[in-house]
Every structure is written in C-alpha cells, then in structure tokens.
Steps between C-alpha positions, in 0.01 A plus 500: 500500500132422478530256788541784746265735320218247510544432869691264731626182338270292721203664326612410149418218264685498170688280255872578517608244241310292244643218286314307232601182321299360209195698611259594219714686242803538730788256463686690770428832669620676812385826660663688790250736660428726795173581676378758246222428250609306190391610152539255212485661156494315170302399196202270529616140520847591629457320834391774740198313635711185529717683756192597699385140487836383635471745790146378571639147551689628805161475672274197530274379222538477122597861441320790340403312185400183684652280232617138545866496597608301194391796284759720672794300360690661214392343173856421386636436848628181658171450680395649831558855621648679800425832672739607775487819704644680796205661673514753780204421724479735798841488668627183330636410159398153391588285201197362318519250218219338308460311177432180317774242471622413152301211359201573725274658242211265566162671517409575860856479632564718803785744542781468750560773757812564704514767769844574647624176344229279651222333308157637590146494369391785275260607774797592722573791265186673630683587822780674311363663186168682464392592149224692327469528125300649220528354151297569183310172544340654811343787306180297476486428872169679552332375182639148483400182684467489877790253515744781414368718781523205743864452406561871555325477838684186606837656420397776741396239757837323475686830527311579820514145640734253324369216719179505295687317224425178692116536515493613136691188400290270722173630361614467140629145552185386681276654236692336216488163676124537554456585131702191412265286708213632288687407183567150639130466591603430856221483758696450823340727759807485721730621221274792416450597866874505563568725202203726572619547857837613367333735252279649770785559744743642243228686306381698801861583593555630144182709503587649840854584385368665185260712702779601736742588218236697308399684818861595574550627146173693514602654833833612357324648196263691730786634711695605192193670360443685827860621499523596132144558386340378178699714260775248419582369151418147613140471624421314818320168486209370703526124561251225584501120487220298345475134597302247701750469784603864505137605534432248775808604700366855516209371710610177673801355683749299296414167666135537404588599143730200476220263607260661253746474212562135577124442482475697173765275347329187625153600382634626167697187428275368223471842339879530510532149359289600200717808448823307576610788725415679822236770442542670838811619678777760519632388159203693355525818708559838338667828589267790426676830426338841468658817367468697823477861376243403234322242717488280191585132440856476374398290202279783373776761508709601201823312429702800618304519825542127553876525449531787749281313749709184462824691554346655810417151631854373432650800680262452793596132520869595506429757773314239706790253473739775610273579795496135607857397418709817532678489163309575183452203268668467163267668248501360146333723239504378142437759226302723733647844420406503131129481580496797738492870431785713629325600824423141594849379403657759726253414777586130466873568521440722801307222676778250431760733649276574798461126564876455485442193285735339254252516214587323176346680202516424129446715194605557141556878534771620737360854493185387684715437807674837498319619817650212701830461315717666767351273769509174304744261335417479129610196300471427129376156397573371150429140402620341820782749556489761779699821517498839670 
C-alpha cells in the first residue's frame, strides 16, 4: 500500500473518503481512496475541477475558485450542498463535513463546518488540512494585477502561520469601516483614530508575516538549488516584496513602523477621503518574482517559462509546508499536464512522488499520465459520474 511506501502513517495527509451531495454538477458522488496521487480523466465540462474544488473546501477559505458558497449548489438540487470526507491527518483519521444548509442560498451566507461531529469555524480546518493548488486562472499570476499575487502570498502566509488569519481579517474589517466613514462623510476624529490604530497594528503584523513567509520560501529554494543545481525543468524563483510597510520593516523595529503607519493614515485622511479608499497599506503590496536562471522579471518571460516558474513555486511551497508540518499538503493541479512537454510532465510526476503527496490532477487525455499510472489511482469522470 502507498501508506507504507510514502512513509509512516503519522507523516501522511490524504483524503480516504469523499462524499458529495448537490455539489456543482454532482447530485451524489462517493470516492474511496488511498494515499496515492489521484488522477481524474474526462472531457471538458464533465466535473473534474468540481471535485478539486470540493477537496479544497476541506481547508479554510472559499476554495480554489473563491466563489460565493451559494454558487456551489447544484442547479437542480433541493438547495444547499454538502461535502463530507474522512481525512487522514498525521496519525489520526478525522471526519470533516462542510456545506450550506438547504434554503440558505442567500448571497454572503457562510458555510457550516463539522470536525469529528462538532461544529467549528472554517478557520479550524487550517490545523488539519494544508492545501496548495494550481489552476488555469493562475496562469496570469505574474502579468495580472498585484491583488492576485497578494492572494498567492497570503495563502503561503496562512500555510506557514494559520494564526495570521486573525490580523488579515482585522485589517480588512477596519479598512472597510474606515472607507464607510468616508462615504458617510463622517468627521469624528475618535472613530478614525480607533480604526487607524487597528489598521496599523494588524497591518504591520501582516507585513512582517509576509516577509517571514517569503524569506522561508526563498531559503528553501536556495537550499534546493544548492543541492540540485540549476539544471531542473522548473526554474528557481527569486522573490522580493514591494510595499510601504515591508520596506520600512527592513530598516526599523515593528513598533516604530506601526507608529509611522498610524501617522501616515492620519495625515492622509483627506486624500483617502477624496479617493474613498486607503492609498497606503499592506492591501497594496506586491510580490515581485524573478526568473532566477535568466535574472529576468517573471512578467517578461515567455508563457512557457512563466508556467514552469509557477509550477516550481507551487512545488517549493508544498516542500516548505512539508518541512514545517511533517506531512506533505494536498496538491491540487487542474489541467496542468496538457501544457507541459514530456520531460516536464515526467519531472512533475517525479516531484509529486518524491513529496509523498496525495496530488489531485485532472486531464482529458489518460495517456498523458502514463508515467505515473502505476503509482496513482486513475478515475474517469463523466457528467457527474465517477468510475475506475
């Protein structure tokens, strides 16, 4: 069995059983699995990515597509959806259930989460299930808006330190409340000072956590490069952060940066009022990525080079999580094999097996997965039906 081949059970994280009810195009579905990689093969639109999305909901957040929960309900269903799984996390097997109750399709409704039969917040899933993913929508990561790179970075931050979910939430809430005061033409100094103090405290914590996470990933990339050299199919990345707070933290203690940011917010209040939004802060920071071997900005590289660089980053992130946590995270790769040449496909499969990760991969052509077929469980997906 792959459980012993991949290492002791305490070092494994994998989905043993997955059940879906009224989720996307699935009225009912059930999968029984082991720790090996999972390959989902089927035509476009058959529901392969929907399965990956269901798996991504076993972690915190809105899943790999980031869609409102009401959109996950089956169109002709009774309303609501349910995802249930038995997950092996280190030495334990735990039941996880999440979903939206029937009749709760209001916009903005939150999902329910049950862990071992007890109701929990979605954030509690971060202690059990670590995830990394690569989907086609991320192909423009290096050329698209900075907001996409911040989301990528913050998923890394939360994988390294799940407790940072609280400062991220506090900063966002305080900033939105401050923006609302602008819209209401509120002039209360006390109200603004209270919110700006929250933004300064949480904002500096966020910037510091981002610097730490990026530094840890960069260190791992450097160590991997030293061990393997530059001649790998997936080029190494050089990382830097660009932002007001990140730059200040490189030169000053956090308490001083916090005071300075509070003053920036206070002095920029009228400018922000005119813009109806905060024009300084970690919500505007950017992750700068260079193609290491070429010493070139990632956004200036060819699409093939960008794809290889992005895969290298995803694999490095998975390696970092394994280094921190012990087990490798679940790795969700949507339609990745079709866009790689044979050498890079085989290299990707080799990295997945080396990680010992339960990687979930999708594709339309079974033959593309031939190099990993004997080490994976391959399932056929056809319009909401799943078979071997």
